[in-house]
C-alpha positions as a Markdown table, in Angstrom:
| # | Residue | x | y | z |
|---|---|---|---|---|
| 1 | Met | 120.4 | 91.4 | 164.4 |
| 2 | Ala | 117.9 | 92.2 | 161.5 |
| 3 | Tyr | 114.6 | 90.6 | 161.2 |
| 4 | Val | 114.1 | 88.4 | 158.2 |
| 5 | Asp | 110.9 | 87.1 | 156.8 |
| 6 | His | 111.4 | 83.5 | 155.8 |
| 7 | Ala | 107.9 | 83.2 | 154.3 |
| 8 | Phe | 108.7 | 85.0 | 151.2 |
| 9 | Ser | 112.4 | 83.7 | 150.8 |
| 10 | Ile | 113.5 | 81.2 | 148.2 |
| 11 | Ser | 116.2 | 78.8 | 148.9 |
| 12 | Asp | 117.8 | 76.0 | 147.2 |
| 13 | Glu | 115.6 | 73.4 | 149.1 |
| 14 | Asp | 112.6 | 75.1 | 147.8 |
| 15 | Ile | 113.7 | 74.8 | 144.2 |
| 16 | Met | 114.9 | 71.1 | 144.8 |
| 17 | Met | 111.3 | 70.2 | 146.3 |
| 18 | Glu | 109.4 | 71.3 | 143.2 |
| 19 | Thr | 107.9 | 68.8 | 140.9 |
| 20 | Ser | 109.3 | 68.2 | 137.6 |
| 21 | Tyr | 107.5 | 69.8 | 134.5 |
| 22 | Ile | 106.6 | 67.6 | 131.7 |
| 23 | Val | 106.8 | 69.4 | 128.3 |
| 24 | His | 104.0 | 68.2 | 125.9 |
| 25 | Asn | 105.3 | 69.0 | 122.4 |
| 26 | Arg | 102.2 | 67.9 | 120.5 |
| 27 | Pro | 101.5 | 69.9 | 117.3 |
| 28 | Pro | 98.5 | 72.3 | 117.6 |
| 29 | Ile | 96.4 | 71.2 | 114.7 |
| 30 | Lys | 93.9 | 74.1 | 114.7 |
| 31 | Glu | 96.6 | 76.7 | 114.8 |
| 32 | Ile | 98.6 | 74.9 | 111.9 |
| 33 | Ala | 95.4 | 74.5 | 109.9 |
| 34 | Leu | 94.7 | 78.3 | 110.1 |
| 35 | Ala | 98.4 | 79.1 | 109.3 |
| 36 | Ile | 98.2 | 76.8 | 106.2 |
| 37 | Ala | 94.9 | 78.4 | 105.3 |
| 38 | Leu | 96.4 | 81.8 | 105.6 |
| 39 | Leu | 99.3 | 80.9 | 103.5 |
| 40 | Val | 97.1 | 79.2 | 100.6 |
| 41 | Phe | 94.7 | 82.1 | 100.5 |
| 42 | Gly | 97.3 | 84.7 | 100.6 |
| 43 | Thr | 99.2 | 83.1 | 97.8 |
| 44 | Leu | 96.0 | 82.9 | 95.9 |
| 45 | Gly | 95.2 | 86.5 | 96.6 |
| 46 | Ile | 98.6 | 87.7 | 95.4 |
| 47 | Ile | 98.6 | 85.6 | 92.3 |
| 48 | Leu | 94.9 | 86.8 | 91.5 |
| 49 | Gly | 95.7 | 90.3 | 92.2 |
| 50 | Ile | 98.8 | 90.4 | 89.8 |
| 51 | Leu | 96.5 | 88.7 | 87.2 |
| 52 | Met | 94.0 | 91.4 | 87.7 |
| 53 | Val | 96.5 | 94.2 | 87.4 |
| 54 | Tyr | 97.7 | 93.0 | 84.3 |
| 55 | Asn | 94.6 | 92.2 | 82.8 |
| 56 | Arg | 92.9 | 95.5 | 84.1 |
| 57 | Val | 89.9 | 93.6 | 85.6 |
| 58 | Gly | 87.3 | 96.1 | 87.0 |
| 59 | Gly | 88.3 | 98.7 | 84.7 |
| 60 | Asp | 91.3 | 99.8 | 86.4 |
| 61 | Arg | 94.5 | 98.4 | 88.3 |
| 62 | Ala | 93.3 | 99.5 | 91.7 |
| 63 | His | 91.1 | 96.2 | 92.2 |
| 64 | Gly | 94.0 | 94.3 | 91.4 |
| 65 | Leu | 96.5 | 96.1 | 93.4 |
| 66 | Phe | 94.1 | 96.0 | 96.5 |
| 67 | Phe | 93.6 | 92.1 | 95.9 |
| 68 | Ala | 97.6 | 91.7 | 95.9 |
| 69 | Ile | 98.0 | 94.0 | 99.1 |
| 70 | Leu | 95.5 | 91.8 | 101.0 |
| 71 | Gly | 97.0 | 88.6 | 99.6 |
| 72 | Ala | 100.4 | 89.8 | 101.1 |
| 73 | Ile | 98.8 | 90.6 | 104.5 |
| 74 | Leu | 97.5 | 87.1 | 104.6 |
| 75 | Phe | 100.5 | 85.4 | 103.3 |
| 76 | Ile | 103.0 | 86.9 | 105.7 |
| 77 | Pro | 101.6 | 85.5 | 109.0 |
| 78 | Gly | 100.7 | 82.1 | 107.3 |
| 79 | Phe | 104.3 | 81.7 | 105.8 |
| 80 | Tyr | 105.8 | 82.6 | 109.3 |
| 81 | Tyr | 103.7 | 80.2 | 111.4 |
| 82 | Thr | 103.8 | 77.4 | 108.8 |
| 83 | Arg | 107.7 | 77.5 | 108.7 |
| 84 | Ile | 107.5 | 77.3 | 112.6 |
| 85 | Ala | 105.5 | 74.3 | 112.4 |
| 86 | Tyr | 107.6 | 72.6 | 109.6 |
| 87 | Tyr | 110.9 | 73.2 | 111.4 |
| 88 | Ala | 109.2 | 72.1 | 114.8 |
| 89 | Tyr | 108.1 | 68.9 | 113.1 |
| 90 | Lys | 111.4 | 68.2 | 111.5 |
| 91 | Gly | 113.1 | 68.8 | 114.9 |
| 92 | Tyr | 115.2 | 71.8 | 114.2 |
| 93 | Lys | 117.0 | 73.1 | 117.1 |
| 94 | Gly | 115.4 | 76.1 | 118.4 |
| 95 | Phe | 112.0 | 75.6 | 117.1 |
| 96 | Ser | 109.0 | 74.0 | 119.0 |
| 97 | Phe | 105.4 | 73.9 | 118.6 |
| 98 | Ser | 104.9 | 76.0 | 121.8 |
| 99 | Asn | 106.4 | 79.1 | 119.7 |
| 100 | Ile | 102.8 | 79.0 | 117.8 |
| 101 | Pro | 100.4 | 80.9 | 119.9 |
| 102 | Pro | 97.0 | 79.5 | 120.7 |
| 103 | Val | 93.9 | 80.6 | 118.7 |
């Protein structure tokens, strides 16, 4: 007969004996505030960058293009995490506040 080490085995009894986990689905305030700030500043950056390109602020269009690209870099994660927070708040299936990473 083969030797079986029961110290590291997992049985159905071990799984049943564990305590139940409580899910706290509270909204992470700091993370949502950061996502909204990124969304707002990204939107402002895109709008101001487009206006700067159109009006050639700074002598050429490069300044405005840089501002618009910087605004897009801020806008994308801000929109993504704000959307997750909104859908989790509304209770859509598959969305939870735990999907937002901690700061």
